[in-house]
C-alpha positions in Angstrom: 3.3 -8.2 -17.2 2.6 -11.6 -15.5 3.8 -12.6 -11.7 7.1 -14.3 -11.5 9.0 -16.0 -8.8 11.4 -12.6 -8.8 7.6 -10.6 -7.6 6.8 -13.3 -4.7 8.4 -11.8 -1.0 6.6 -15.0 1.2 4.6 -18.0 0.8 3.3 -20.9 2.7 0.3 -23.0 2.9 -2.0 -20.2 3.7 -0.7 -16.8 2.5 1.3 -15.2 -0.3 2.6 -12.0 -0.6 4.0 -9.8 -3.7 5.9 -6.8 -4.4 3.3 -5.3 -6.4 4.3 -3.0 -9.4 3.0 0.6 -9.5 0.3 0.7 -12.7 -1.1 -2.7 -11.5 -4.6 -2.7 -9.7 -5.2 -5.5 -7.1 -9.1 -6.4 -8.0 -11.0 -5.8 -11.3 -12.6 -2.7 -12.2 -13.9 -0.5 -14.6 -10.8 -0.3 -16.9 -11.1 -3.9 -17.8 -7.2 -4.3 -17.2 -6.3 -7.5 -15.6 -5.8 -7.5 -11.9 -3.1 -8.3 -9.9 -5.3 -10.9 -7.9 -5.6 -12.6 -11.4 -1.9 -12.4 -12.2 -1.4 -14.7 -9.0 -3.9 -17.1 -9.7 -2.5 -17.5 -13.1 0.8 -17.8 -11.0 -0.2 -20.6 -8.5 -1.8 -22.3 -11.4 1.6 -22.6 -13.4 3.9 -22.9 -10.3 1.8 -25.9 -8.8 0.5 -27.4 -12.4 -3.1 -27.1 -11.1 -5.5 -26.7 -14.2 -8.5 -25.6 -11.9 -8.7 -22.0 -10.7 -6.9 -21.5 -7.3 -8.7 -19.9 -4.3 -7.2 -16.7 -3.4 -8.1 -14.4 -1.4 -8.1 -10.3 -1.3 -7.0 -9.1 2.0 -6.3 -5.4 1.7 -5.3 -3.2 -1.4 -3.1 -0.6 -2.2 -3.9 2.0 -4.8 -3.2 1.3 -8.4 -0.2 4.4 -8.4 1.4 2.8 -5.5 3.9 -0.1 -5.2 4.9 -2.7 -2.3 4.1 -5.5 -0.5 0.2 -7.1 -0.8 -0.7 -9.9 1.2 -3.4 -12.4 -0.6 -4.9 -15.3 1.5 -4.7 -18.9 0.1 -7.1 -20.5 2.1 -10.4 -19.4 3.2 -9.5 -19.8 6.8 -6.4 -17.5 6.3 -8.6 -14.9 4.8 -11.1 -15.1 7.4 -8.3 -14.6 10.0 -6.2 -12.0 8.1 -9.3 -9.8 7.4 -10.3 -9.9 11.4 -6.8 -8.9 11.9 -6.4 -5.9 9.6 -10.1 -4.6 10.7 -9.1 -5.2 14.7 -5.6 -3.4 13.6 -3.1 -6.0 14.7 -1.2 -5.5 11.5 2.0 -3.3 11.6 2.2 -1.3 8.2 4.9 0.8 7.3 5.1 2.9 4.6 7.5 5.1 2.6 6.6 8.3 0.8 8.8 10.6 -0.8 8.0 14.6 -0.8 9.5 17.8 -2.1 8.4 19.9 0.5 10.1 19.2 4.6 7.8 18.6 6.9 7.4 21.2 9.9 8.1 18.5 12.4 10.6 15.7 11.8 8.2 13.0 13.8 4.4 13.5 13.7 1.4 11.9 14.4 -1.5 13.2 11.9 -5.8 12.6 12.8 -8.1 13.8 10.4 -11.8 12.9 9.9 -11.8 11.6 5.8 -15.1 12.1 3.5 -14.9 10.2 -0.4 -16.5 11.4 -3.1 -16.9 8.1 -5.2 -18.1 10.0 -8.3 -14.7 11.5 -8.5 -12.6 9.3 -6.4 -11.2 11.7 -4.5 -10.8 11.9 -0.6 -11.1 15.1 1.3 -9.2 15.6 4.8 -11.1 17.6 7.8 -9.4 18.6 11.2 -12.5 17.9 13.2 -15.3 15.4 12.7 -18.0 16.3 10.1 -21.3 14.3 9.1 -20.4 11.0 6.9 -16.9 11.1 8.2 -14.3 8.7 9.1 -11.5 8.8 11.5 -8.0 8.0 10.5 -4.5 8.2 12.0 -1.2 8.2 11.1 2.5 8.8 12.5 5.5 9.9 10.1 9.4 10.5 10.7 11.5 11.9 8.3 14.4 9.4 7.7 16.5 11.4 5.4 16.6 14.3 2.5 18.3 13.8 -1.0 18.6 16.3 -3.4 15.8 18.4 -2.2 13.4 15.0 -1.6 12.6 14.0 2.0 11.8 10.2 2.8 9.4 9.8 5.1 8.3 6.5 7.0 4.8 6.4 7.8 3.2 4.3 10.0 -1.1 4.5 9.7 -3.0 3.1 12.4 -6.3 3.2 10.0 -6.7 1.9 6.7 -8.9 4.3 4.8 -8.9 4.9 0.7 -6.2 7.2 0.1 -5.4 8.2 3.8 -1.5 8.6 3.5 -2.1 10.4 0.3 -4.4 13.5 1.4 -3.4 13.5 4.7 0.1 14.2 3.7 -1.1 16.7 1.1 -3.3 18.3 4.0 -0.1 18.9 6.0 1.2 20.6 3.1 3.8 17.8 1.7 1.8 16.4 -1.5 3.6 12.8 -2.1 5.8 13.2 -5.7 3.9 12.7 -8.9 0.5 12.6 -6.7 -1.2 15.3 -8.8 -4.5 14.1 -7.6 -4.1 15.6 -3.9 -1.8 18.4 -4.8 1.6 17.9 -6.7 2.1 19.6 -9.5 3.2 17.0 -11.7 1.9 13.2 -12.7 4.7 10.8 -13.0 4.9 9.7 -16.8 4.9 6.2 -15.1 1.3 6.3 -13.8 3.0 6.4 -10.1 3.3 7.8 -7.2 6.8 7.9 -4.9 4.2 5.8 -2.4 5.6 2.5 -1.4 4.4 -0.3 1.1 7.8 -1.4 2.6 6.7 -4.1 5.1 3.9 -5.3 6.5 4.3 -7.1 10.4 1.5 -9.8 11.7 0.9 -12.9 13.4 0.5 -15.7 11.1 -3.2 -16.6 11.1 -2.7 -20.4 11.3 0.7 -20.8 12.8 0.6 -18.4 15.3 4.1 -16.8 14.6 5.6 -13.4 14.0 5.6 -12.4 10.4 7.8 -10.2 8.9 7.1 -9.5 5.0 9.6 -6.5 3.5 9.3 -5.3 -0.1 12.4 -3.6 -1.7 11.8 -0.6 -3.7 11.1 0.1 -7.5 13.9 -0.1 -9.6 13.1 3.0 -11.4 16.3 5.3 -11.8 15.0 7.3 -8.5 13.8 5.3 -5.6 17.3 3.4 -5.5 18.8 5.9 -3.6 16.6 5.4 -0.7 17.2 1.7 -0.5 19.5 1.6 2.2 16.6 3.2 4.7 
């Protein structure tokens, strides 16, 4: 499905942010499915009537089954500066996650060390450092409970692969639909209940605060949490 005006959350001369649909891949992979960065290039070429390929830099990534705000750079200067901002942890990332098991604590900080198995594309979390592991940290807060589903606001400090998914699962609260990390049933839509809700950072060129907010998917489930 192509990117349209309704998918765009923010755009200026340097950056463009999209509300990613669950199931879209950010960059080309072995599936051969058309990735989101190519869809955004097509959108820009059509919008500005540019026949050549538009520059578009991938600043960060979201897992395929995850929805929400994802940022791309329209200039090499913005790409370099945003890459540095993410690396230096100068970007505040807020996610919504839905779980079925109530967390033991209403709010907490989680620290683990992760090792990724690239062959299986799965990550394992450890409570202490082990050889080859990467430190990861997040904080979460339970926002509400509706019909046996618990909505968590999650703020990752680090940006490791599958970090939120494996850390919540290790805590005993796998994300709804995420059978890779312990939820008993996969979603028929190929999605999990993890949504990148907000990105906050200093604009790489204008040096002004930017806050980009992504509405929740309209899928018959997520809407009940929109007011949070």
